[in-house]
MIDREN-968466 format. One record per atom (N, C-alpha, C): residue number from 0; residue in one letter; atom name; x, z, y. Coordinates in Angstrom, 1 decimal. Each point is the difference from the previous one (the first is absolute). Layout:
# residues N
+-------+------+-------+--------+--------+--------+
: fimar : roke : gumar :     xx :     zz :     yy :
+-------+------+-------+--------+--------+--------+
:   NUM :    A :    CA :      X :      Z :      Y :
...
+-------+------+-------+--------+--------+--------+
# end
This chain:
# residues 128
+-------+------+-------+--------+--------+--------+
: fimar : roke : gumar :     xx :     zz :     yy :
+-------+------+-------+--------+--------+--------+
:     0 :    M :     N :  -88.4 :  -30.5 :    5.8 :
:     0 :    M :    CA :    1.4 :    0.3 :    0.1 :
:     0 :    M :     C :    0.8 :   -1.3 :   -0.1 :
:     1 :    N :     N :    0.9 :   -0.2 :    0.9 :
:     1 :    N :    CA :    0.9 :   -1.2 :    0.0 :
:     1 :    N :     C :    1.1 :    0.1 :   -1.1 :
:     2 :    Y :     N :    0.4 :   -1.1 :   -0.4 :
:     2 :    Y :    CA :    1.1 :    0.0 :   -1.0 :
:     2 :    Y :     C :    1.3 :    0.4 :    0.7 :
:     3 :    I :     N :    0.7 :    1.0 :   -0.6 :
:     3 :    I :    CA :    1.3 :    0.4 :    0.5 :
:     3 :    I :     C :    1.1 :   -0.1 :   -1.1 :
:     4 :    E :     N :    1.1 :   -0.5 :    0.4 :
:     4 :    E :    CA :    1.1 :   -0.2 :   -1.0 :
:     4 :    E :     C :    1.3 :    0.6 :    0.5 :
:     5 :    E :     N :    0.6 :    0.9 :   -0.8 :
:     5 :    E :    CA :    1.3 :    0.6 :    0.3 :
:     5 :    E :     C :    1.1 :   -1.0 :   -0.3 :
:     6 :    R :     N :    1.0 :    0.0 :    0.8 :
:     6 :    R :    CA :    1.2 :   -0.8 :   -0.1 :
:     6 :    R :     C :    1.2 :    0.9 :    0.2 :
:     7 :    P :     N :    1.2 :   -0.5 :   -0.5 :
:     7 :    P :    CA :    1.2 :    0.8 :    0.2 :
:     7 :    P :     C :    0.2 :    0.4 :    1.5 :
:     8 :    W :     N :   -0.4 :   -0.8 :    0.9 :
:     8 :    W :    CA :    0.3 :    0.2 :    1.4 :
:     8 :    W :     C :   -1.1 :    0.7 :    0.8 :
:     9 :    G :     N :   -1.2 :    0.2 :   -0.7 :
:     9 :    G :    CA :   -1.1 :    0.6 :    0.7 :
:     9 :    G :     C :   -1.3 :   -0.4 :   -0.7 :
:    10 :    S :     N :   -1.0 :   -0.6 :    0.7 :
:    10 :    S :    CA :   -1.2 :   -0.4 :   -0.6 :
:    10 :    S :     C :   -0.7 :   -1.0 :    0.9 :
:    11 :    F :     N :   -1.1 :   -0.7 :   -0.7 :
:    11 :    F :    CA :   -0.8 :   -0.8 :    0.8 :
:    11 :    F :     C :   -1.5 :    0.2 :   -0.4 :
:    12 :    E :     N :   -0.9 :   -0.2 :    0.9 :
:    12 :    E :    CA :   -1.4 :    0.2 :   -0.2 :
:    12 :    E :     C :   -0.7 :   -1.3 :    0.4 :
:    13 :    N :     N :   -0.8 :   -0.6 :   -0.9 :
:    13 :    N :    CA :   -0.8 :   -1.2 :    0.4 :
:    13 :    N :     C :   -1.2 :    0.4 :    0.8 :
:    14 :    L :     N :   -0.1 :   -0.5 :    1.2 :
:    14 :    L :    CA :   -1.1 :    0.3 :    0.9 :
:    14 :    L :     C :   -1.0 :   -1.0 :   -0.1 :
:    15 :    L :     N :    0.4 :   -1.3 :   -0.2 :
:    15 :    L :    CA :   -0.9 :   -1.1 :   -0.1 :
:    15 :    L :     C :    0.6 :   -1.1 :   -0.9 :
:    16 :    D :     N :   -0.8 :   -0.5 :   -0.9 :
:    16 :    D :    CA :    0.5 :   -1.1 :   -0.9 :
:    16 :    D :     C :   -1.0 :   -1.0 :   -0.2 :
:    17 :    T :     N :    0.2 :   -1.2 :    0.7 :
:    17 :    T :    CA :   -1.0 :   -1.1 :    0.0 :
:    17 :    T :     C :    0.6 :   -1.3 :   -0.5 :
:    18 :    D :     N :   -0.7 :   -1.0 :    0.0 :
:    18 :    D :    CA :    0.5 :   -1.3 :   -0.3 :
:    18 :    D :     C :    0.9 :   -0.6 :    1.1 :
:    19 :    Y :     N :   -0.2 :    0.5 :    1.2 :
:    19 :    Y :    CA :    0.7 :   -0.6 :    1.2 :
:    19 :    Y :     C :    1.1 :    0.9 :    0.6 :
:    20 :    C :     N :    0.0 :    1.3 :   -0.4 :
:    20 :    C :    CA :    1.1 :    0.9 :    0.5 :
:    20 :    C :     C :    0.0 :    1.3 :   -0.9 :
:    21 :    K :     N :    1.1 :    0.7 :    0.2 :
:    21 :    K :    CA :    0.2 :    1.3 :   -0.6 :
:    21 :    K :     C :    0.6 :    0.9 :    1.1 :
:    22 :    V :     N :   -0.5 :    1.2 :    0.1 :
:    22 :    V :    CA :    0.5 :    1.0 :    1.0 :
:    22 :    V :     C :    0.4 :    1.3 :   -0.8 :
:    23 :    K :     N :    1.3 :    0.4 :    0.3 :
:    23 :    K :    CA :    0.5 :    1.2 :   -0.6 :
:    23 :    K :     C :    0.5 :    1.0 :    1.0 :
:    24 :    R :     N :    0.0 :    1.2 :   -0.4 :
:    24 :    R :    CA :    0.6 :    1.1 :    0.8 :
:    24 :    R :     C :    1.3 :    0.3 :   -0.8 :
:    25 :    I :     N :    1.2 :   -0.2 :    0.5 :
:    25 :    I :    CA :    1.2 :    0.2 :   -0.7 :
:    25 :    I :     C :    0.8 :    1.2 :    0.6 :
:    26 :    I :     N :    0.4 :    0.9 :   -0.9 :
:    26 :    I :    CA :    0.8 :    1.2 :    0.4 :
:    26 :    I :     C :    1.4 :   -0.1 :   -0.6 :
:    27 :    V :     N :    1.0 :    0.0 :    0.9 :
:    27 :    V :    CA :    1.4 :    0.0 :   -0.5 :
:    27 :    V :     C :    0.6 :    1.3 :    0.3 :
:    28 :    K :     N :    0.5 :    0.7 :   -1.0 :
:    28 :    K :    CA :    0.6 :    1.3 :    0.1 :
:    28 :    K :     C :    1.3 :    0.0 :    0.8 :
:    29 :    P :     N :    0.4 :    1.1 :    0.6 :
:    29 :    P :    CA :    1.3 :    0.0 :    0.8 :
:    29 :    P :     C :    1.1 :   -0.4 :   -0.9 :
:    30 :    G :     N :    0.9 :   -0.8 :    0.5 :
:    30 :    G :    CA :    1.2 :   -0.5 :   -0.7 :
:    30 :    G :     C :   -0.2 :   -1.0 :   -1.1 :
:    31 :    Q :     N :   -1.3 :   -0.6 :    0.0 :
:    31 :    Q :    CA :   -0.3 :   -1.0 :   -1.1 :
:    31 :    Q :     C :   -0.2 :   -1.3 :    0.7 :
:    32 :    R :     N :    0.0 :   -1.1 :   -0.8 :
:    32 :    R :    CA :   -0.3 :   -1.3 :    0.4 :
:    32 :    R :     C :   -0.6 :   -0.9 :   -1.1 :
:    33 :    L :     N :   -0.7 :   -1.0 :    0.4 :
:    33 :    L :    CA :   -0.6 :   -0.9 :   -0.9 :
:    33 :    L :     C :    1.0 :   -1.1 :   -0.4 :
:    34 :    S :     N :   -0.2 :   -0.7 :   -1.0 :
:    34 :    S :    CA :    0.9 :   -1.1 :   -0.4 :
:    34 :    S :     C :    0.1 :   -1.0 :    1.0 :
:    35 :    Y :     N :    1.1 :   -0.7 :    0.0 :
:    35 :    Y :    CA :    0.2 :   -1.2 :    0.9 :
:    35 :    Y :     C :   -0.7 :   -1.1 :   -0.8 :
:    36 :    Q :     N :   -1.0 :   -0.6 :    0.6 :
:    36 :    Q :    CA :   -0.9 :   -0.9 :   -0.8 :
:    36 :    Q :     C :   -0.6 :   -1.1 :    0.9 :
:    37 :    Y :     N :   -0.8 :   -0.9 :   -0.7 :
:    37 :    Y :    CA :   -0.8 :   -1.0 :    0.7 :
:    37 :    Y :     C :   -1.2 :   -0.3 :   -0.9 :
:    38 :    H :     N :   -0.9 :   -0.8 :    0.6 :
:    38 :    H :    CA :   -1.2 :   -0.4 :   -0.7 :
:    38 :    H :     C :   -0.3 :   -1.5 :    0.1 :
:    39 :    H :     N :   -0.5 :   -0.6 :   -1.0 :
:    39 :    H :    CA :   -0.3 :   -1.4 :    0.0 :
:    39 :    H :     C :   -1.4 :   -0.3 :    0.5 :
:    40 :    K :     N :   -0.9 :    1.0 :   -0.1 :
:    40 :    K :    CA :   -1.4 :   -0.4 :    0.3 :
:    40 :    K :     C :   -0.7 :    0.9 :    1.0 :
:    41 :    R :     N :    0.8 :    0.8 :    0.8 :
:    41 :    R :    CA :   -0.6 :    0.8 :    1.0 :
:    41 :    R :     C :    0.9 :    0.3 :    1.1 :
:    42 :    S :     N :   -0.6 :    0.2 :    1.2 :
:    42 :    S :    CA :    0.7 :    0.5 :    1.2 :
:    42 :    S :     C :   -0.4 :    1.5 :    0.1 :
:    43 :    E :     N :    0.7 :    0.7 :    0.8 :
:    43 :    E :    CA :   -0.4 :    1.4 :    0.3 :
:    43 :    E :     C :    0.2 :    0.3 :    1.5 :
:    44 :    V :     N :   -0.9 :    1.0 :    0.4 :
:    44 :    V :    CA :    0.2 :    0.6 :    1.3 :
:    44 :    V :     C :    0.0 :    1.5 :   -0.2 :
:    45 :    W :     N :    1.0 :    0.6 :    0.6 :
:    45 :    W :    CA :    0.1 :    1.5 :   -0.1 :
:    45 :    W :     C :   -0.3 :    0.6 :    1.4 :
:    46 :    V :     N :   -0.7 :    1.1 :    0.0 :
:    46 :    V :    CA :   -0.3 :    0.8 :    1.2 :
:    46 :    V :     C :    0.6 :    1.4 :   -0.3 :
:    47 :    I :     N :    0.9 :    0.4 :    0.8 :
:    47 :    I :    CA :    0.6 :    1.3 :   -0.2 :
:    47 :    I :     C :   -0.9 :    1.1 :    0.5 :
:    48 :    V :     N :   -0.4 :    1.0 :   -0.8 :
:    48 :    V :    CA :   -1.0 :    1.0 :    0.5 :
:    48 :    V :     C :    0.6 :    1.4 :    0.0 :
:    49 :    Q :     N :    1.2 :    0.2 :   -0.7 :
:    49 :    Q :    CA :    0.7 :    1.3 :    0.0 :
:    49 :    Q :     C :    1.5 :   -0.3 :   -0.3 :
:    50 :    G :     N :    0.8 :    0.7 :    0.7 :
:    50 :    G :    CA :    1.4 :   -0.1 :   -0.3 :
:    50 :    G :     C :    0.7 :   -1.2 :    0.7 :
:    51 :    V :     N :    1.2 :   -0.3 :   -0.4 :
:    51 :    V :    CA :    0.8 :   -1.1 :    0.5 :
:    51 :    V :     C :    0.4 :   -0.8 :   -1.2 :
:    52 :    A :     N :   -0.3 :   -1.3 :    0.1 :
:    52 :    A :    CA :    0.4 :   -1.0 :   -1.1 :
:    52 :    A :     C :    1.3 :   -0.7 :    0.4 :
:    53 :    T :     N :    0.9 :   -0.1 :   -1.0 :
:    53 :    T :    CA :    1.1 :   -0.9 :    0.2 :
:    53 :    T :     C :   -0.2 :   -1.2 :   -0.9 :
:    54 :    A :     N :   -0.1 :   -1.2 :    0.6 :
:    54 :    A :    CA :   -0.4 :   -1.2 :   -0.7 :
:    54 :    A :     C :    1.0 :   -1.1 :    0.1 :
:    55 :    T :     N :    0.2 :   -0.7 :   -1.1 :
:    55 :    T :    CA :    0.8 :   -1.2 :   -0.1 :
:    55 :    T :     C :   -0.9 :   -1.1 :   -0.3 :
:    56 :    I :     N :   -0.1 :   -1.1 :    0.8 :
:    56 :    I :    CA :   -0.8 :   -1.1 :   -0.3 :
:    56 :    I :     C :    0.9 :   -1.3 :    0.2 :
:    57 :    D :     N :    0.2 :   -0.7 :   -1.1 :
:    57 :    D :    CA :    0.9 :   -1.2 :    0.1 :
:    57 :    D :     C :   -0.9 :   -1.2 :    0.1 :
:    58 :    Y :     N :   -0.3 :   -0.4 :    1.3 :
:    58 :    Y :    CA :   -0.9 :   -1.1 :    0.2 :
:    58 :    Y :     C :    0.5 :   -0.7 :    1.3 :
:    59 :    K :     N :    0.3 :   -1.2 :    0.0 :
:    59 :    K :    CA :    0.4 :   -0.7 :    1.2 :
:    59 :    K :     C :   -1.3 :   -0.5 :    0.8 :
:    60 :    P :     N :    0.0 :    0.0 :    1.2 :
:    60 :    P :    CA :    1.1 :    0.2 :    1.0 :
:    60 :    P :     C :    0.2 :    1.4 :    0.4 :
:    61 :    F :     N :   -0.8 :    1.0 :   -0.5 :
:    61 :    F :    CA :    0.1 :    1.4 :    0.5 :
:    61 :    F :     C :    0.4 :    0.9 :   -1.1 :
:    62 :    P :     N :    1.2 :    0.0 :   -0.6 :
:    62 :    P :    CA :    0.4 :    1.0 :   -1.0 :
:    62 :    P :     C :    0.2 :    1.3 :    0.6 :
:    63 :    Y :     N :   -0.4 :    1.1 :   -0.7 :
:    63 :    Y :    CA :    0.3 :    1.4 :    0.4 :
:    63 :    Y :     C :    0.9 :    0.5 :   -1.1 :
:    64 :    K :     N :    1.0 :    0.8 :    0.4 :
:    64 :    K :    CA :    0.9 :    0.7 :   -1.0 :
:    64 :    K :     C :    0.0 :    1.4 :    0.4 :
:    65 :    E :     N :   -0.7 :    0.8 :   -0.7 :
:    65 :    E :    CA :   -0.1 :    1.5 :    0.2 :
:    65 :    E :     C :   -0.4 :    0.3 :    1.4 :
:    66 :    C :     N :   -1.1 :   -0.6 :    0.4 :
:    66 :    C :    CA :   -0.6 :    0.3 :    1.3 :
:    66 :    C :     C :   -1.0 :    1.2 :   -0.2 :
:    67 :    T :     N :   -0.1 :    0.8 :    1.0 :
:    67 :    T :    CA :   -0.9 :    1.2 :   -0.1 :
:    67 :    T :     C :   -1.3 :   -0.4 :    0.7 :
:    68 :    F :     N :   -1.1 :    0.5 :   -0.6 :
:    68 :    F :    CA :   -1.4 :   -0.1 :    0.6 :
:    68 :    F :     C :   -0.7 :    1.3 :    0.0 :
:    69 :    D :     N :   -0.7 :    0.3 :    1.1 :
:    69 :    D :    CA :   -0.6 :    1.3 :    0.2 :
:    69 :    D :     C :   -1.5 :   -0.1 :   -0.2 :
:    70 :    V :     N :   -0.7 :    1.1 :    0.1 :
:    70 :    V :    CA :   -1.5 :    0.1 :   -0.1 :
:    70 :    V :     C :   -0.6 :   -1.0 :    0.9 :
:    71 :    G :     N :   -0.9 :   -0.8 :   -0.5 :
:    71 :    G :    CA :   -0.7 :   -1.0 :    0.8 :
:    71 :    G :     C :    0.6 :   -1.4 :    0.0 :
:    72 :    D :     N :    1.3 :   -0.1 :   -0.5 :
:    72 :    D :    CA :    0.6 :   -1.3 :   -0.1 :
:    72 :    D :     C :   -0.5 :   -0.8 :   -1.1 :
:    73 :    I :     N :    0.0 :   -1.3 :    0.1 :
:    73 :    I :    CA :   -0.5 :   -1.0 :   -1.0 :
:    73 :    I :     C :    1.1 :   -0.9 :   -0.4 :
:    74 :    I :     N :    0.1 :   -0.1 :   -1.4 :
:    74 :    I :    CA :    1.1 :   -0.8 :   -0.5 :
:    74 :    I :     C :   -0.7 :   -1.1 :   -0.9 :
:    75 :    E :     N :    0.3 :   -1.3 :    0.3 :
:    75 :    E :    CA :   -0.6 :   -1.1 :   -0.7 :
:    75 :    E :     C :    1.0 :   -0.6 :   -1.0 :
:    76 :    I :     N :   -0.4 :   -0.2 :   -1.2 :
:    76 :    I :    CA :    0.9 :   -0.5 :   -1.1 :
:    76 :    I :     C :   -0.7 :   -1.3 :   -0.5 :
:    77 :    P :     N :    0.6 :   -1.2 :    0.3 :
:    77 :    P :    CA :   -0.6 :   -1.2 :   -0.5 :
:    77 :    P :     C :    0.2 :   -0.2 :   -1.5 :
:    78 :    I :     N :   -0.8 :   -0.8 :   -0.7 :
:    78 :    I :    CA :    0.2 :   -0.4 :   -1.4 :
:    78 :    I :     C :    1.5 :   -0.4 :   -0.2 :
:    79 :    G :     N :    0.6 :    0.5 :   -1.0 :
:    79 :    G :    CA :    1.4 :   -0.4 :   -0.3 :
:    79 :    G :     C :    1.1 :    0.7 :    0.7 :
:    80 :    A :     N :   -0.3 :    0.8 :    1.0 :
:    80 :    A :    CA :    1.0 :    0.7 :    0.7 :
:    80 :    A :     C :    0.5 :    1.2 :   -0.8 :
:    81 :    K :     N :    1.3 :    0.1 :   -0.1 :
:    81 :    K :    CA :    0.6 :    1.2 :   -0.7 :
:    81 :    K :     C :   -0.1 :    1.2 :    0.9 :
:    82 :    H :     N :   -0.4 :    1.1 :   -0.6 :
:    82 :    H :    CA :   -0.3 :    1.2 :    0.9 :
:    82 :    H :     C :    0.2 :    1.3 :   -0.8 :
:    83 :    R :     N :    0.2 :    1.0 :    0.8 :
:    83 :    R :    CA :    0.1 :    1.4 :   -0.5 :
:    83 :    R :     C :   -0.3 :    1.0 :    1.1 :
:    84 :    V :     N :   -0.6 :    1.1 :   -0.4 :
:    84 :    V :    CA :   -0.2 :    1.1 :    1.0 :
:    84 :    V :     C :    0.6 :    1.3 :   -0.6 :
:    85 :    Q :     N :    0.6 :    0.8 :    0.8 :
:    85 :    Q :    CA :    0.5 :    1.3 :   -0.4 :
:    85 :    Q :     C :   -0.3 :    1.1 :    1.0 :
:    86 :    N :     N :    0.0 :    1.2 :   -0.6 :
:    86 :    N :    CA :   -0.2 :    1.2 :    0.8 :
:    86 :    N :     C :    1.2 :    0.8 :    0.2 :
:    87 :    E :     N :    0.6 :    0.0 :    1.1 :
:    87 :    E :    CA :    1.3 :    0.7 :    0.3 :
:    87 :    E :     C :   -0.3 :    1.4 :    0.7 :
:    88 :    G :     N :   -1.3 :    0.2 :    0.2 :
:    88 :    G :    CA :   -0.5 :    1.2 :    0.7 :
:    88 :    G :     C :   -0.1 :    1.2 :   -0.9 :
:    89 :    K :     N :   -0.5 :    1.1 :    0.5 :
:    89 :    K :    CA :   -0.3 :    1.3 :   -0.7 :
:    89 :    K :     C :   -1.4 :    0.2 :   -0.4 :
:    90 :    E :     N :   -0.9 :   -0.8 :    0.5 :
:    90 :    E :    CA :   -1.4 :    0.0 :   -0.3 :
:    90 :    E :     C :   -0.4 :   -1.3 :   -0.8 :
:    91 :    D :     N :   -1.2 :    0.1 :   -0.6 :
:    91 :    D :    CA :   -0.5 :   -1.2 :   -0.7 :
:    91 :    D :     C :   -0.2 :   -1.1 :    1.0 :
:    92 :    L :     N :    0.4 :   -1.2 :   -0.4 :
:    92 :    L :    CA :   -0.3 :   -1.3 :    0.7 :
:    92 :    L :     C :   -1.3 :   -0.5 :   -0.6 :
:    93 :    I :     N :   -1.0 :   -0.2 :    0.9 :
:    93 :    I :    CA :   -1.3 :   -0.5 :   -0.5 :
:    93 :    I :     C :   -0.3 :   -1.3 :    0.8 :
:    94 :    F :     N :   -0.3 :   -1.1 :   -0.7 :
:    94 :    F :    CA :   -0.5 :   -1.2 :    0.7 :
:    94 :    F :     C :   -1.1 :   -0.6 :   -0.8 :
:    95 :    I :     N :   -0.8 :   -0.8 :    0.8 :
:    95 :    I :    CA :   -1.1 :   -0.7 :   -0.6 :
:    95 :    I :     C :    0.4 :   -1.5 :   -0.2 :
:    96 :    E :     N :   -0.1 :   -0.4 :   -1.2 :
:    96 :    E :    CA :    0.4 :   -1.4 :   -0.3 :
:    96 :    E :     C :   -1.2 :   -0.9 :   -0.3 :
:    97 :    T :     N :   -0.1 :   -1.1 :    0.7 :
:    97 :    T :    CA :   -1.1 :   -0.9 :   -0.2 :
:    97 :    T :     C :    0.6 :   -1.3 :   -0.6 :
:    98 :    Q :     N :   -0.4 :   -0.4 :   -1.2 :
:    98 :    Q :    CA :    0.5 :   -1.2 :   -0.6 :
:    98 :    Q :     C :   -1.1 :   -1.1 :    0.1 :
:    99 :    V :     N :    0.5 :   -1.2 :    0.3 :
:    99 :    V :    CA :   -0.9 :   -1.1 :    0.1 :
:    99 :    V :     C :    0.7 :   -1.2 :   -0.7 :
:   100 :    G :     N :   -0.8 :   -0.7 :   -0.8 :
:   100 :    G :    CA :    0.6 :   -1.1 :   -0.8 :
:   100 :    G :     C :   -1.0 :   -0.4 :   -1.1 :
:   101 :    T :     N :    0.6 :   -0.5 :   -1.1 :
:   101 :    T :    CA :   -0.8 :   -0.5 :   -1.1 :
:   101 :    T :     C :    0.0 :    0.9 :   -1.2 :
:   102 :    Y :     N :    0.9 :    1.0 :    0.0 :
:   102 :    Y :    CA :    0.2 :    0.9 :   -1.2 :
:   102 :    Y :     C :    0.6 :    1.3 :    0.5 :
:   103 :    F :     N :   -0.5 :    1.1 :   -0.5 :
:   103 :    F :    CA :    0.5 :    1.3 :    0.5 :
:   103 :    F :     C :    0.5 :    0.9 :   -1.1 :
:   104 :    G :     N :    0.2 :   -0.5 :   -1.2 :
:   104 :    G :    CA :    0.5 :    0.8 :   -1.2 :
:   104 :    G :     C :    1.4 :    0.5 :    0.2 :
:   105 :    E :     N :    0.3 :    1.2 :   -0.6 :
:   105 :    E :    CA :    1.3 :    0.6 :    0.1 :
:   105 :    E :     C :    1.1 :   -0.9 :   -0.7 :
:   106 :    D :     N :   -0.5 :   -1.0 :   -0.8 :
:   106 :    D :    CA :    1.0 :   -0.9 :   -0.7 :
:   106 :    D :     C :    0.4 :   -1.1 :    1.0 :
:   107 :    D :     N :   -0.4 :    0.0 :    1.2 :
:   107 :    D :    CA :    0.5 :   -1.0 :    1.0 :
:   107 :    D :     C :    1.1 :    0.7 :    0.9 :
:   108 :    I :     N :    0.6 :    1.0 :   -0.6 :
:   108 :    I :    CA :    1.2 :    0.7 :    0.7 :
:   108 :    I :     C :    1.2 :   -0.6 :   -0.7 :
:   109 :    V :     N :    0.8 :   -0.7 :    0.7 :
:   109 :    V :    CA :    1.3 :   -0.5 :   -0.5 :
:   109 :    V :     C :    1.1 :    0.9 :    0.5 :
:   110 :    R :     N :    0.5 :    0.9 :   -0.8 :
:   110 :    R :    CA :    1.0 :    1.0 :    0.4 :
:   110 :    R :     C :    1.4 :   -0.6 :    0.0 :
:   111 :    I :     N :    0.7 :    0.0 :    1.1 :
:   111 :    I :    CA :    1.4 :   -0.4 :    0.1 :
:   111 :    I :     C :    0.9 :    1.1 :   -0.3 :
:   112 :    T :     N :   -0.2 :    1.1 :    0.6 :
:   112 :    T :    CA :    0.7 :    1.3 :   -0.3 :
:   112 :    T :     C :   -1.0 :    1.1 :   -0.1 :
:   113 :    D :     N :    0.3 :    1.0 :   -0.8 :
:   113 :    D :    CA :   -0.9 :    1.1 :   -0.1 :
:   113 :    D :     C :    0.8 :    1.3 :   -0.4 :
:   114 :    D :     N :   -0.2 :    1.0 :    0.7 :
:   114 :    D :    CA :    0.8 :    1.3 :   -0.2 :
:   114 :    D :     C :   -0.4 :    0.7 :   -1.3 :
:   115 :    Y :     N :   -1.2 :   -0.4 :   -0.6 :
:   115 :    Y :    CA :   -0.5 :    0.7 :   -1.1 :
:   115 :    Y :     C :    0.0 :   -0.9 :   -1.3 :
:   116 :    G :     N :    0.8 :   -1.1 :    0.0 :
:   116 :    G :    CA :    0.2 :   -0.8 :   -1.2 :
:   116 :    G :     C :   -1.2 :   -0.7 :   -0.5 :
:   117 :    R :     N :   -0.9 :   -0.4 :    0.9 :
:   117 :    R :    CA :   -1.2 :   -0.7 :   -0.5 :
:   117 :    R :     C :    0.1 :   -1.5 :    0.0 :
:   118 :    N :     N :    1.2 :   -0.5 :    0.4 :
:   118 :    N :    CA :    0.2 :   -1.4 :   -0.1 :
:   118 :    N :     C :    0.8 :   -0.3 :   -1.3 :
:   119 :    K :     N :   -0.6 :   -0.8 :   -0.9 :
:   119 :    K :    CA :    0.6 :   -0.2 :   -1.3 :
:   119 :    K :     C :    1.4 :   -0.7 :    0.1 :
:   120 :    N :     N :    0.3 :   -0.7 :    1.0 :
:   120 :    N :    CA :    1.2 :   -0.7 :    0.2 :
:   120 :    N :     C :    1.1 :    0.8 :    0.7 :
:   121 :    E :     N :   -0.2 :    1.2 :    0.2 :
:   121 :    E :    CA :    1.1 :    0.8 :    0.7 :
:   121 :    E :     C :    0.1 :    1.4 :   -0.6 :
:   122 :    T :     N :    1.1 :    0.6 :    0.3 :
:   122 :    T :    CA :    0.2 :    1.4 :   -0.5 :
:   122 :    T :     C :   -0.5 :    0.9 :    1.1 :
:   123 :    K :     N :   -0.3 :    1.2 :   -0.4 :
:   123 :    K :    CA :   -0.5 :    1.0 :    0.9 :
:   123 :    K :     C :    1.1 :    0.4 :    1.0 :
:   124 :    T :     N :   -0.4 :    0.1 :    1.3 :
:   124 :    T :    CA :    0.9 :    0.4 :    1.1 :
:   124 :    T :     C :   -0.3 :    1.4 :    0.3 :
:   125 :    S :     N :    0.8 :    0.7 :    0.7 :
:   125 :    S :    CA :   -0.2 :    1.4 :    0.4 :
:   125 :    S :     C :   -1.1 :    0.1 :    1.0 :
:   126 :    K :     N :   -0.8 :    1.1 :   -0.1 :
:   126 :    K :    CA :   -1.0 :    0.2 :    1.1 :
:   126 :    K :     C :    0.7 :    0.5 :    1.2 :
:   127 :    R :     N :   -0.7 :   -0.3 :    1.1 :
:   127 :    R :    CA :    0.6 :    0.3 :    1.3 :
:   127 :    R :     C :   -0.3 :    1.5 :    0.3 :
+-------+------+-------+--------+--------+--------+
# end
């Protein structure tokens, strides 16, 4: 059985965890979104497999602000790029996340804003 962790926005399941990459199945419930965040030690690639993702990726020269991605679309997030994904649909959003880098721990998440008050330096904002 793979490791599964519940989060306020949905859940994730570790499908593969090695020294060179980590692969997760991420489920975002309708009306929820992940924190606006970045990572120091890893890049990510998301493949949308169910639902519609609304993503913000702040990375030059190709920043996206609340762009929608459908099943089969691939989203690349370089190391250090600020990013967020949200589910504005009525069904679960599911995507496969592949992390590549030198470290894959959850403590490499630098939260800029978070709807669930998980950033120590900010106050809780309302859920969408």
